[in-house]
C-alpha positions as CSV (number, residue, x, y, z in Angstrom):
1,M,0.0,0.0,0.0
2,N,1.0,3.6,-0.5
3,P,-0.4,6.8,1.1
4,E,-2.8,7.3,-2.0
5,S,-4.0,3.6,-2.2
6,K,-7.8,3.4,-2.1
7,I,-8.6,1.4,1.1
8,F,-11.9,0.0,2.2
9,I,-12.2,-0.9,5.8
10,A,-15.3,-3.0,6.3
11,G,-16.5,-2.4,9.8
12,H,-14.7,0.8,10.4
13,R,-16.8,1.8,13.3
14,G,-16.3,-1.3,15.3
15,M,-13.4,-1.9,17.6
16,V,-11.0,-3.4,15.2
17,G,-12.1,-1.4,12.2
18,S,-11.7,1.9,14.1
19,A,-8.2,0.9,15.3
20,L,-7.2,0.2,11.8
21,L,-8.5,3.5,10.6
22,R,-6.7,5.3,13.3
23,N,-3.5,3.5,12.7
24,L,-3.5,4.1,8.9
25,Q,-4.4,7.8,9.3
26,K,-1.5,8.2,11.7
27,K,0.8,6.5,9.1
28,G,-0.2,9.0,6.5
29,Y,-2.8,7.0,4.5
30,T,-5.5,9.5,3.2
31,N,-7.7,7.7,0.6
32,F,-10.4,5.7,2.5
33,V,-13.8,4.5,1.3
34,L,-16.0,3.9,4.3
35,R,-19.6,3.0,4.7
36,T,-21.7,2.5,7.9
37,S,-24.1,-0.4,8.1
38,A,-26.9,1.9,7.5
39,E,-25.4,3.0,4.3
40,L,-24.1,-0.4,3.0
41,D,-25.6,-3.7,4.3
42,L,-22.8,-6.1,3.8
43,R,-25.2,-9.1,4.0
44,N,-26.9,-7.8,0.8
45,Q,-25.3,-9.2,-2.2
46,M,-26.6,-6.6,-4.7
47,Q,-25.6,-3.6,-2.4
48,V,-22.1,-5.0,-2.1
49,K,-21.8,-5.7,-5.7
50,T,-22.8,-2.1,-6.6
51,F,-20.4,-0.7,-4.0
52,F,-17.4,-2.5,-5.3
53,E,-18.3,-1.8,-9.0
54,T,-18.8,2.0,-8.1
55,E,-15.8,2.5,-5.7
56,K,-13.3,0.1,-7.1
57,P,-11.1,-0.2,-3.8
58,E,-7.6,-1.4,-4.2
59,Y,-7.1,-2.8,-0.7
60,V,-9.6,-4.2,1.6
61,F,-9.6,-5.0,5.4
62,L,-12.5,-7.3,6.3
63,A,-13.1,-6.4,9.9
64,A,-16.9,-6.3,9.8
65,A,-18.5,-9.1,11.8
66,R,-21.3,-9.9,14.2
67,V,-19.4,-10.5,17.4
68,G,-20.1,-11.1,21.1
69,G,-19.3,-13.1,24.3
70,I,-20.5,-16.4,25.4
71,V,-24.1,-15.3,26.0
72,A,-24.5,-13.7,22.5
73,N,-22.9,-16.5,20.7
74,N,-24.9,-19.1,22.3
75,T,-28.2,-17.3,22.2
76,F,-28.1,-15.9,18.6
77,R,-26.5,-19.1,16.9
78,A,-28.3,-18.7,13.7
79,E,-27.6,-14.9,13.2
80,F,-24.0,-15.3,14.1
81,L,-23.6,-18.0,11.3
82,Y,-25.8,-16.4,8.6
83,D,-24.6,-12.7,9.1
84,N,-21.1,-13.4,9.2
85,L,-21.2,-15.9,6.2
86,M,-23.1,-13.3,4.1
87,M,-20.9,-10.5,4.9
88,Q,-17.5,-12.2,4.2
89,N,-18.9,-14.2,1.1
90,N,-20.1,-11.0,-0.5
91,I,-16.9,-9.0,0.3
92,I,-14.4,-11.8,-0.8
93,H,-16.1,-12.7,-4.0
94,E,-16.6,-8.9,-5.1
95,S,-13.0,-8.4,-4.2
96,Y,-12.1,-11.0,-6.6
97,L,-14.5,-9.8,-9.4
98,N,-13.3,-6.2,-9.1
99,K,-9.5,-7.1,-8.9
100,V,-8.7,-5.8,-5.5
101,K,-5.0,-5.9,-5.1
102,K,-5.0,-7.4,-1.6
103,L,-7.6,-8.3,0.9
104,M,-7.0,-9.1,4.7
105,F,-9.6,-11.3,6.4
106,L,-9.7,-11.0,10.1
107,G,-10.8,-14.3,11.9
108,S,-10.7,-15.3,15.6
109,S,-8.9,-17.7,17.8
110,C,-12.2,-19.7,18.3
111,I,-11.5,-21.3,15.0
112,Y,-9.2,-23.8,16.9
113,P,-10.6,-27.0,18.4
114,K,-11.7,-26.9,21.9
115,L,-9.1,-29.3,23.2
116,A,-6.2,-28.5,20.7
117,P,-2.7,-28.7,22.1
118,Q,-1.4,-25.4,23.6
119,P,-0.1,-23.0,22.5
120,L,-2.3,-23.1,19.3
121,K,-0.4,-23.3,16.1
122,E,-1.8,-22.4,12.7
123,E,-1.8,-26.0,11.6
124,Y,-4.1,-27.1,14.3
125,L,-7.0,-25.7,12.2
126,L,-9.8,-28.4,11.5
127,S,-7.9,-30.9,13.7
128,G,-10.8,-31.6,16.2
129,K,-14.2,-30.5,17.7
130,L,-15.0,-26.8,18.3
131,E,-16.2,-25.3,21.5
132,D,-20.1,-25.6,21.2
133,T,-20.9,-22.2,22.7
134,N,-19.3,-20.3,19.8
135,E,-19.4,-23.0,17.0
136,P,-21.5,-21.1,14.6
137,Y,-19.3,-18.0,14.7
138,A,-16.0,-20.2,14.6
139,I,-17.6,-22.1,11.5
140,A,-18.2,-18.9,9.7
141,K,-14.6,-17.7,10.4
142,I,-13.2,-21.0,9.2
143,T,-15.2,-20.7,6.0
144,G,-13.7,-17.1,5.5
145,I,-10.1,-18.6,5.8
146,K,-10.8,-21.3,3.3
147,M,-12.4,-18.8,0.9
148,C,-9.3,-16.8,1.0
149,E,-7.1,-19.9,0.6
150,N,-9.2,-21.1,-2.5
151,Y,-9.7,-17.8,-4.2
152,R,-5.9,-17.7,-4.1
153,R,-5.4,-21.3,-5.4
154,Q,-8.0,-20.9,-8.1
155,Y,-7.8,-17.3,-9.2
156,G,-4.4,-16.1,-7.9
157,C,-5.9,-13.5,-5.5
158,N,-3.6,-12.1,-3.0
159,F,-6.1,-12.6,-0.1
160,I,-4.5,-13.3,3.3
161,S,-6.1,-14.2,6.8
162,V,-5.1,-13.2,10.3
163,M,-6.4,-14.8,13.6
164,P,-6.4,-12.4,16.5
165,T,-6.6,-13.5,20.0
166,N,-9.1,-12.0,22.5
167,L,-9.1,-8.2,21.9
168,Y,-9.8,-5.2,24.1
169,G,-9.5,-1.4,23.6
170,P,-11.2,1.7,22.5
171,N,-14.8,1.2,21.1
172,D,-15.3,-2.2,22.8
173,S,-18.9,-3.2,23.9
174,Y,-19.7,-2.8,27.7
175,N,-23.2,-4.2,27.2
176,L,-23.3,-7.0,29.6
177,K,-25.6,-9.0,27.3
178,N,-23.1,-9.2,24.5
179,S,-19.7,-8.1,25.9
180,H,-16.6,-10.1,26.1
181,V,-15.0,-11.0,29.5
182,L,-12.5,-8.1,30.0
183,P,-15.0,-5.3,29.3
184,A,-17.6,-7.0,31.2
185,F,-15.2,-7.2,34.2
186,I,-14.5,-3.5,33.8
187,R,-18.0,-2.4,33.9
188,K,-19.0,-4.9,36.8
189,F,-16.1,-3.9,39.1
190,H,-16.6,-0.1,38.3
191,E,-20.4,-0.3,39.1
192,A,-19.7,-2.4,42.1
193,K,-17.3,0.3,43.4
194,E,-19.6,3.1,42.6
195,N,-22.5,1.3,44.4
196,A,-20.4,0.0,47.3
197,A,-21.5,-3.5,46.4
198,P,-20.1,-6.2,48.7
199,T,-19.4,-8.7,46.0
200,V,-18.9,-9.1,42.2
201,E,-20.0,-12.3,40.7
202,I,-18.1,-13.8,37.8
203,W,-19.1,-16.7,35.6
204,G,-17.7,-20.2,35.9
205,T,-14.8,-21.6,38.0
206,G,-12.4,-18.8,37.0
207,T,-9.8,-21.4,35.9
208,P,-9.8,-21.1,32.2
209,L,-6.7,-19.3,30.7
210,R,-7.1,-16.5,28.1
211,E,-4.7,-14.3,26.2
212,F,-5.5,-10.6,25.6
213,L,-4.2,-8.2,23.0
214,H,-4.7,-4.5,22.9
215,V,-6.6,-3.7,19.6
216,D,-3.9,-1.0,18.9
217,D,-1.4,-3.7,18.7
218,L,-3.6,-5.7,16.5
219,S,-3.9,-2.8,14.0
220,E,0.0,-2.5,14.1
221,A,0.2,-6.2,13.2
222,C,-2.4,-6.0,10.5
223,V,-0.9,-3.0,8.7
224,F,2.6,-4.7,8.9
225,L,1.3,-7.8,7.5
226,M,-0.6,-6.0,4.8
227,N,2.6,-4.4,3.7
228,H,5.0,-7.3,4.2
229,Y,3.2,-10.7,4.0
230,N,1.7,-12.4,0.9
231,G,1.5,-16.0,2.1
232,A,-1.4,-18.6,1.9
233,Q,-1.0,-19.6,5.6
234,H,-3.2,-17.8,8.0
235,V,-1.2,-15.9,10.7
236,N,-2.1,-15.9,14.4
237,I,-1.9,-12.5,16.0
238,G,-1.4,-12.4,19.9
239,T,1.0,-11.9,22.8
240,G,2.0,-15.5,23.4
241,T,1.1,-15.2,27.1
242,D,-2.0,-15.9,29.0
243,I,-3.8,-15.4,32.3
244,T,-6.6,-17.1,34.2
245,I,-9.9,-15.6,34.4
246,N,-9.4,-15.4,38.3
247,E,-6.2,-13.6,37.7
248,L,-7.8,-11.3,35.2
249,A,-10.7,-10.4,37.8
250,L,-8.1,-9.6,40.5
251,L,-6.1,-7.4,38.1
252,V,-9.3,-5.5,37.0
253,K,-10.4,-5.3,40.6
254,K,-6.9,-3.7,41.4
255,I,-7.0,-1.2,38.6
256,V,-10.5,-0.1,39.3
257,G,-9.9,0.1,43.1
258,Y,-12.8,-2.2,44.1
259,T,-12.5,-3.5,47.6
260,G,-15.2,-6.0,47.9
261,E,-15.2,-9.8,47.3
262,I,-15.3,-12.0,44.2
263,T,-17.8,-14.7,44.0
264,H,-18.4,-17.4,41.2
265,D,-21.5,-18.7,39.5
266,T,-20.4,-22.2,38.7
267,S,-23.7,-23.0,37.0
268,K,-22.5,-20.8,34.1
269,P,-20.1,-22.3,31.4
270,D,-16.4,-21.8,31.4
271,G,-16.0,-22.2,27.7
272,T,-12.7,-23.6,26.3
273,P,-10.2,-24.5,29.0
274,R,-7.3,-22.6,27.4
275,K,-6.8,-20.5,24.3
276,L,-3.2,-19.5,24.0
277,M,-2.0,-18.4,20.4
278,D,1.4,-19.7,19.2
279,V,2.8,-16.5,17.7
280,G,6.1,-18.0,16.6
281,F,5.4,-17.5,12.9
282,L,4.4,-13.8,13.4
283,H,7.5,-13.2,15.5
284,D,9.6,-14.8,12.7
285,L,7.9,-12.4,10.2
286,G,9.3,-9.5,12.3
287,W,6.5,-8.3,14.5
288,K,5.8,-8.5,18.3
289,H,3.3,-6.7,20.6
290,S,4.2,-3.6,22.6
291,I,1.3,-3.0,25.1
292,E,1.4,-5.2,28.2
293,L,-1.9,-6.2,29.7
294,E,-1.8,-4.3,32.9
295,D,-0.9,-1.0,31.1
296,G,-3.5,-1.6,28.4
297,I,-6.3,-2.2,31.0
298,K,-5.4,1.0,32.7
299,I,-5.6,2.9,29.5
300,V,-8.9,1.2,28.7
301,Y,-10.4,1.9,32.1
302,E,-9.7,5.7,31.7
303,D,-11.5,5.5,28.4
304,F,-14.4,3.6,29.9
305,K,-14.9,6.2,32.7
306,R,-15.1,9.0,30.1
307,K,-17.8,7.0,28.3
308,E,-19.6,6.0,31.6
309,N,-20.1,9.7,32.4
310,V,-22.4,9.9,29.3
311,K,-23.5,6.1,29.5
312,V,-22.0,5.1,26.1
313,W,-22.2,1.3,25.5
């Protein structure tokens, strides 16, 4: 890409898409084509077809997705499968038809089998059974990877895929009905502190291990790969280190300044026991993360408090 390249960021108002836009703008890129979901329904084949034929983007970041935590994934199973398949199918196919120079598809670490060996290597894809609670979302993302692989094989398209670990950062969702664990903890502990609540309840046993990457680090990795990587193999993006849910709760509790107790609702699911990305391939390509978890949570909590004042979630 060069500063004048025409770039389409699908999902530019989401956490990942907005981070990509900030990063590219900071680096001097100026020629963006952007559409809100109200302006362009990415699930609608004819709308996407017309958009690509009219705008002719040169580079595409496919960051649009229907996302959520365990509750949302497990409740809206059909929508998570249908919406994500339709969005990515339309964009990938139209990118091929309209001769997009390069496309990056953003997947998720949930593509890997529930009980795959740890850390998760790229080659573990399709080697076992998926975690049931987010299987529809995972299947959609696996399909996106395979579309990129096979459009490359059949048509020679320079379509690459990246698999981020669990993300957090600006523009995250703090709605407890569909948020991921880290933003949910930030909101729960903050509100418990504000209300002097004696306890904060967390789901499950607290023993599962999770890895967390600040979305600004993800955007750095994505731009790096868009400019320097042209391989067929999908690329894991993460920190290569993890933390238990209990340890995460204690860390958020400390940062927020909550002094009450933590309790567990063990009737709720834990999800996958561990999801740690093997990032050796990414490190060999020349990129490593720079924002450590505690520092990142402190930054995000300050952002949350600004939003909390106007109840934005």
